[in-house]
ROGUMAR-120155 format. One record per residue: residue in one letter; x, y, z of N, C-alpha, C in turn. Coordinates in steps of 0.1 Angstrom, whole numbers, plus 5000, padded with zeros to 4 digits. Layout:
BEGIN
aXYZXYZXYZ
...
end
This chain:
BEGIN
m558852144955559252274961560052254974
k559552164982560152134995561652084993
t561751994982563151944979564152054976
w563652144968564652254965564952344978
v563952364986564252444998565252365007
w565052235009565952165018567352155011
t567452144998568752144992569452274994
l568752384992569352514994569852535009
l569052485018569452495032570752405035
l570852285029572052205031573252275025
l573052335013574152405007574652525016
i573752595022574052705030574852655043
v574352545048575052485060576452445056
a576552375045577952325040578852445038
v578452545032579252665029579652725043
g578752735052579052795065580052705072
l579952575072580952495078582352505072
a582352515059583652525052584352655056
v583552765057584152895061584652885075
v583952825084584352815098585552725099
a585552615091586752525092588052595086
r587852675076589052745071589552845081
d588652925088589153025097589552965110
h589152845114589552785126590352655123
a591452675119592352555116592852495129
g592752365130593252305142593352155139
n593852085149594051945148593351865159
v592951745156592351655166593251535168
v593651515181594651415184593851305192
i594051185187593351065193594550975198
i594750965211595850885217595250755222
a595550645216595150505220596450425221
p597150425232598450355233598350215228
p599250175220600450245216600350335204
y599050375200598850455188598550595192
r598950685182598650825184598150875170
i596850915169596250955157595951105158
e596451175147596351325147595751355133
v594551415133593851465121593451605123
s593051665111592551805111591151805117
l590851925122589451945128588351915117
a588551965105587551955095587351805091
f588451735090588251595087587551515098
a587951555110587251485122585751505122
i585351635119583951665118583251585107
a583851575095583351505084583151355087
v584151305094584051155098582951135107
l582751225117581651215127580351215120
v580151315111578851325104578651195095
g579651145089579551025081579150905089
l579850895101579450785110578050795115
f577550915117576150935122575150885111
i575450925099574550895088574650745086
l575750685086575850535084575150465095
l575250505108574550445119573050455117
h572650575113571150595111570650495100
l571350485089570950395078570950245083
l571850215091571950075096570750045106
l570450145114569250125123567950115115
r567850195105566650195096566550055089
l567650005084567649875078567249765087
a567749775099567449675109565949675113
g565449795114564049815117563149765106
w563549795094562749745082562749595081
t563949535084564049385084563249325094
l563249375106562449315117560949335115
g560549435107559149465105558549395093
v559249305087558749245074557449165077
s557549085088556349005091555149085094
q555249195101554149275104553549345091
r554549385082554049445070553349345061
v553849225061553149115053551749095059
r551649095072550349075078549349185075
l549849305076549049425072548649425057
w549549375049549249365035548149265032
q548249155039547149055038545849105042
q545849175054544649235059544049335049
q544949415043544449505033543849435021
r544449335017543949255005542649195009
e542449135021541149085025540149185026
l540549305031539549415032539049455018
v539949465008539549494995538649394989
r538949264991538049154986536649164993
e536649195006535349205013534549315007
h535149435005534449545000533949514986
e534749444978534349404964533149314965
r533149214974532049124975530749194980
l530949284990529749364994529249454983
e530049514976529549604965528849514954
q529449404951528849314941527549264947
g527449234959526249184965525149284965
w525449414968524449524967524049544953
i524949534943524549544929523549434926
n523849314930522949204927521649224934
l521649274946520449294953519549404946
l520149504941519449614934518949564921
q519649474914519249424901518249314902
g518049264914517049154916517649014916
h518949004916519648864916519748834931
y518648794937518648774952519448654956
v519548544948520248424952521748454953
r522248514942523648554942524048654953
a523148744955523348844966523448784979
e522548694982522548624995523748534997
q524148474986525448384987526648474990
g526748584983527848674985527948734999
f526748775004526748835017527048725028
g526648605025526948495035528448465035
q529148475024530548445023531248555031
v530848685029531548795036531248775051
a530048745055529748725070530648615076
l530848515069531648405075533148425074
a533648505065535048525063535648645071
t534848745072535348865078535548855093
h536548925098536848935113536349065119
h535849155110535349285115533949275118
v533549325130532149315135531249395126
d531649515122530749605114530449545101
r531449485094531149425081530349295083
r530549225094529749105096528249135098
v528049235106526649275108526049325095
l526749405088526249465075525949355066
a526849255065526549135056525349055060
y525149035073523948965077522649035074
l522649165077521549245074521149245059
s522249265051521949255036521449125032
s522049015038521548885035520048865039
a519648925050518248915054517348985044
r517849105039517049175029516849085016
a517949025012517848935000516948815002
a517048755014516148645017514648685018
h514448805024513048855024512548885011
a513348935002512848964988512448834981
m513048724985512648594979511548524987
q511048594997509948545006510448415013
q511748415017512248305025512348355040
t511248335046511048395060512048335070
d512248205069513148135078514548185077
r515048195064516448235062516548385066
a515648465063515648605067515748615082
e514948535089514948545104516248495110
a516848395104518148345108519248445107
a519248515095520148625093520048735103
l518748775106518548875116519048835130
q518748715133519248665146520748675147
s521448625136522948635136523448775137
a522748865130523249005131522949065145
a521849025152521649075165522649025175
s523048895173524148835182525448905180
a525848935167527149005165527149145169
a525949215170525949355173525549375187
r525549275196525049285209525749395218
n527049415216527849505225528149635218
k527449665207527649795200526349855197
p525949965205524650025204524350075190
p525250145183524850185169524550075160
l525249965161524949845152523649785157
a523349785170522149725175520949805170
l521049935169519950015164519749985149
a520749965142520649935127519949795126
v520349695134519749565134518249575138
a517849655148516549665152515649735141
c516149835135515349905125515149815113
t516249745109516049655097515149535100
g515249475112514449365116512949405117
a512749525123511349575124510749595110
d511549655101511049685087510649555080
i511549455081511349325074510149255081
r510049245094508949175100507549245098
l507649385097506349455094505949425080
a506849415070506549385056506049235055
q506349155064505849015065504549005072
g503949115076502649115083502749075098
r503949085104504149055118504349185126
a503249255127503449385133503749375148
a503249275155503549255169505049225171
d505549135163507049105164507849225160
a507449305151508149435147508149525159
l507049535166507049625178507949575189
a507949445191508849385201510349405197
t510649405184512049435180512449575183
l511549675182511849815184511749855198
e511049775206510749815220512049845228
p513149755228514349795235514949925231
v514949955218515450075213514650195218
r513350175219512550285223512750305238
q512750195246512950215260514350265264
g515350245255516650305257516750455256
g515650515251515650665250516050705236
a516150625227516450665213515250725207
r515350855202514250925196514550955182
h515050855174515450875160514150895152
v514250975142513050995133512750875126
h513750795122513450675114512750575123
v513050565136512450475146510950525147
q510750655148509350695150508550665137
r509150675125508350645113508050495113
l508950415117508650265118507550245128
l507650305140506650285150505250335145
l505250435138503950485132503350385123
r504150325114503650225105503250095113
i503950065124503549945132502249975139
y502050085145500850115152499650125143
l499850165130498750165121498450025117
a499349935116499149795112498549715123
l498749745136498349655147496849635148
p495949735148496149875149496049925164
n496850035167496850095180496650245176
w495450285175495150425170495550535179
e495550515192495950615201497450645200
e498250545200499650565198500050625184
a499250575175499550615161499250765160
l498150815166497850955166498851035173
k499450995184500451065191501751075183
l502150965177503350975168503151065156
a501951055150501651135138501751285142
r501151315154501251455158502751505160
t503551415166504951445168505651475155
l505451385146506151395133505651515125
s504351545126503851665120504451795126
r504551795139505151915146506551935142
h507351835141508751845137509051845122
r507951825115508051815100509151715096
a509151595103510151495101509651375094
a508451375089507851255083508251255068
d508351135062508651125048507351125040
m506251165046504951175039504051275046
d502951305040502051405046501251325056
v501451365069500851295080499451345083
n498951445077497651495080496551385077
p496651315065495651205063495851095074
t497051075078497250975089496651015102
i496851145105496251195117494751185117
a494151215105492651205104492251065105
q492950975099492550825099492650775113
a493750805120493950755134492950805143
a492650935142491650995151490250935148
a489850925135488550865132488450715137
q489450635135489450495139489450485154
w490150575160490250565175488850605181
l488150695174486850735179485850615176
r485950555165485050435162485350315171
s486550295175486850185183486550195198
a486150315202485850335216484650245220
g484750185231483750085235482350145239
d482250255246480950295251480950445249
e479750505253479550645251480550735259
p480850705272481850785279483150785273
a483550665268484850655262484950745249
r483850745241483750825229483850965232
r483151005242483151155246484551185251
a485251105258486651135262487551145250
v487451055241488251055229487951185221
w486751225220486351345213486951475219
k486951475233487551585240489051595238
s489651485237491151475236491651525222
l490751525212491151575199491251725198
k492151765189492351905187491251965179
a491152095179490052165171490352145156
s491552145152491852125138491551985133
e491751885143491451755139489951725139
r489151795147487751765146487051815133
t487651905127487151955114487551875102
q488351775104488751685093487451605089
p487251595076486051515071485951375077
e487051305077486951165082486551165097
v487151255105486851255119485351305121
a484951405114483551445116482551335112
l482851265101481951155097481951045107
a483151015113483150915124482350955136
a482451085139481651135151480151135148
a479851165135478351155132477851015133
d478750915130478250775131478150735146
v479150765154479150715168478250785177
f477950915173477050995181475651015174
a475250905166474050915159472850935168
d472850885180471750895190471551035195
d472451125192472351265197472351355184
p471251375177471251445165471651595166
v471351655178471751795180473251805180
f473951715187475351715188475951685174
v475351595167475851565154475751685144
r474651755146474451875137475551975140
k475851995153476852095156478252055151
i478551925152479851875147479951895132
l478851855125478951875110478952015106
q478252105113478252245109479652305111
t480252265122481652315125482652265114
a482452145110483352095100483052145086
l481852185083481452235070481752385068
e481952455079482252595078483452625069
p484652565072485752595064485752535050
n485052425048485052355035483752275034
l483052295023481852225020482152085014
d482651995022482951865017481651785013
a481751715001480651644996480151535006
r481051465012480751355021480051415034
l480551525039479851595050478551645047
l478351695035477051745031476051635030
t476451515025475551405024475151355038
a476151355047475751315061474951425068
y475051545064474251655070472851645066
a472551585054471151575050470451455056
v471151375063470551255070470051295084
c468851315085468251365098466751335098
g466151355110464751345111464051475108
p462751475107461951595104462151705115
e462451665127462551765138463951845136
e464851785129466151855127466251915114
a465351885105465551935091465352085090
g464552145099464352295098465652375101
q466252335112467452415116468652385106
r468752265101469752235092469552305079
l468252325075467952395063468252535064
q468052605075468352745077469952765076
r470752675082472152695081472652665067
a472052565060472452535046472152655037
e471052725039470752835031471752955033
t472352965045473353065046474653025038
w474952905037476052855029475852885014
l474552875011474252894996474553034992
q474553135001474853274997476253284992
t477253204998478653214993478953104983
h478153004982478352904972477052874964
p476652974956475352954949475252844939
r476352794934476352694924476952564928
h476952534941477552414946476552304944
p476852204936475752094933475452014945
e476451974953476051894965475251974975
l475552104976474752184986473352204981
l473152224968471852234962471052104964
r471651984962471051854964470651844979
v471451874988471151865002470051965006
l469952075000468852175003467552114997
g467652054986466451984980465951874989
s466851794994466551685003465951735016
l466451835022465951895034464551955032
c464352015021463052075017462051965016
m462451845010461451735009461051685023
q462051685032461651635046460651735052
r460851865049459951965054458651975046
q458551895035457351895026457252025019
l458352095016458352215008458652174994
w457552134987457752064974458252164963
g457852284963458252384953459752414954
p460252464966461652484968462552364965
a461952244969462752124967462952094952
t461852114944462052094930463052194924
g462952324928463952414923465352384926
y465552354939466952314943467552194935
l466652094934467151974927467351994913
q466552074906466752104892467952194890
r468252284899469452364898470752274900
s470652184909471752084911472052004899
l470951964892471151884879471851974869
q471452104869472152194859473652204861
e474052194874475452204877476152074874
r475551954878476151824876475051724876
d475251624866474351514865474651414875
d473751394885474051304896472851204898
p473151074899472050974900471250994913
r471951044924471251064936470151184935
t470551284927469651394924468451344916
h468751264906467651204898466751114907
a467251044916466450954925465551044934
l466151154939465351244947464151304939
l464451344927463451404918462351294915
g462851174913461851074910460951054922
s461451044934460551034946459751164948
l460251274945459451404946458251404936
y458551364923457451364913456451254916
d456951144922455951044926455051094937
r455651164946454751224957453851324951
l454251404941453351504935452451444924
d452351304923451451234914451751274900
k453051264896453551284882454351164878
p453651054875454350924873455250934861
a454951004850455851004839457151064842
l457151184849458451244853459151164863
a458451104872459051014882459750894876
s459050834867459650714860460850754852
r460750874845461950924837463150944846
h463051004857464151034866464650904873
w463750814876464250684881465050614871
q464650614859465350554848466750614846
l466850744847468150814846469050774857
a468450774869469250734881469750594880
t468950504876469350364874470450354863
a470250414852471150414841472550464845
a472550574853473850634857474550534867
v473850464875474450374885474950244878
v474050184870474350054864475150064852
g475050184845475750194832474950154820
l473550164821472750134810472450254801
t471850224790471450334781469950354782
v469550474784468150504785467550514772
l466550424769465850424756464750524755
d464550574743463550674740462150594739
r461250624747459950554747459050594736
d459350714730458450764719458850704706
g460050654704460550604691460250454691
a460050404678459750264676461050184675
l461150064681462249984681462349914668
p463549884662463649814650463349664653
a462949594642462649454643463949374646
a463749274655464949194659465349094647
d466549074645467148984635467248854642
i466348754638466348624644466848514634
l467348554623467848464613469048384618
g469848454625471048384630470948334644
d469748334650469548284664469848144665
p470748104673471147954675469947874680
e469147934689467947854693466947824682
r466747924673465847904662466447794653
l467747794650468347694641468147554648
a468347544661468247414667466747364666
l465747454668464347414667464047364653
d464547434643464347394629464847254626
t466047224631466647094629465946984637
t465447014649464646924656463346884649
d462646994644461446964637461646874625
f462746904617463046814606463246674610
e464046654620464246514625463046444630
d462146524637460846464641459946424630
e459946504619459146464608459646344601
a460946324600461546214593461346084601
l461246094614461145974622459645944626
t458746034622457346004625456745904616
v456145794621455445694613454145664619
p453145634611451845604616451845484624
v451145484635451045364643449645314643
v449445194638448145134637447845034648
i446845054655446444964666445044914663
e444944784663443644714660442744744672
a441544774668440544794679440144674685
p439844674698439344554705437944524700
p437544394701436244354696435144434702
s435344474714434244554721434344694718
t433344774720433344914717434044994729
a434445114726435045204736434045244746
t434445244758433545284769434045424775
a433345464785433645594792434945584799
e435345464804436645454811437745464801
d437545414788438645434778438845574774
e437745654774437845794770438545864781
d438345824794439045894804440545854804
a440845734800442245694799442945754788
w442445764777443045824765442945974764
g441846024769441546164767440546184756
a439446244760438446254749438846344738
a439746444741440246534730441046454720
d441746344724442646274715441946174706
l440646144709439946044702439446104689
p439546034677439046094665437546074665
p436846144655435346124654435045974651
r434045924657433745784656432345764649
d432345654641431045614635430545504643
p429345514648428845404656428745274649
d428445284636428345154628429645084627
t430645164624432045114622432445044635
l432245114646432745064659431944934663
s430744934658429944814662430344694654
t430844704642431144594634432544534637
g433444624639434844584642435644544630
d435144584618435944554605437044654603
e436844784606437844884603438844904615
p440044924612441044944622440845074629
d441245084642441145204650442445264650
v442545384643443845454643443845564653
r444645554663444745654674446245674678
p446545794682447945814686448245744699
v449545684699449945624711450545724721
p450145724733450745824743452245814743
g452945934742454345934742455045914729
a454345874718454945854705454945984698
p455946004689455946124681454846124671
t454246244669453146264660453646344648
s453046334637453346414625452546544626
r453146644620452446774621451746804608
end
């Protein structure tokens, strides 16, 4: 469309010039002694325009000729750029496909051949990823060091190198080195979300529970985490509480936690463990955590107390039963607390109701102890068997039914015994020992054993004509 518009404009200008030239006829005289040139005005204008166009074309041709070397250099650079991009793309394809050796070789070639800093750093980082995938720690570390040297004067590239290096070193189990890699970036004021995620993983791996809790709170507040950080907050708070050295430090940690964090089951269980010497404080902690949610683990910890605490805990648990009348864990805890208060009737009722809702070996064990205390051995034994069977995975046999006879025809031990008996009988031979000329004495009986001596005839022994047939100690005997 533009071509037609310019053509139309040129035609309009040409027509205008022709009209002007026709209405303004004149001559142009050029005097150059000894020459005198006289031409019409229109012809002079046409010659000037033609000379202008010719001069413009000559200048363009001269500029194009002088710029050949530069254009060749740019073309070579463009071709190298295309080749580097192709190698990088092929390297990433190999990396994603799992061809790590070829990927590392391709990235190494690009890093050595390119003159562009960004591509060199990118190639080194990709090569480090490939070496890490092959568990080649030394080569991965060398590639990371080369990338850090190349990106020293470019902050964006330095941030990329730090994040990649921290991620690889953290995956290698070197959390301290990963933290040292990210420390310059953090001190420089960079508050990138990805850096915070890496720092959270590093602090969890070290472990540094206080810093991990702070970062998890920050990510949760900005909703910038790639995962649900609530379990991480609970884990960090619980472990920080457990790692406190003494009672004042634990109290300080507990005060620094938010109210929503204290009601997390992991945090409440940790507090119950570390403050076990203060049962009243533990009871308040567990009751506060159990109000919004009757967690099974918290209920189990709530039942662990002494007789002096059982009464108050039983009263609060009975209020929870009004809103959760069929909660199996709550019923089991009520039964356990009643047993501590020696309320045998309510304990039996609560435990039996708990079994109706869910078959639990712990409830069977409590009923077994309860019936044993009530002098009901049959019921106690039955519930203990059920508890053991549920834990170990055994089948509870019916004691009233008769067991079938065992099939011992194919027993390997029986077959071996039969074969041994047959071989003993085939090898047994009588052993004849001539009697000594003198008769047996009491010492002989003690040596041979009175039970092993056959009945003796005094007359035979006295004459010495008949042989004395007795088994030799240690020799096989016939059956």
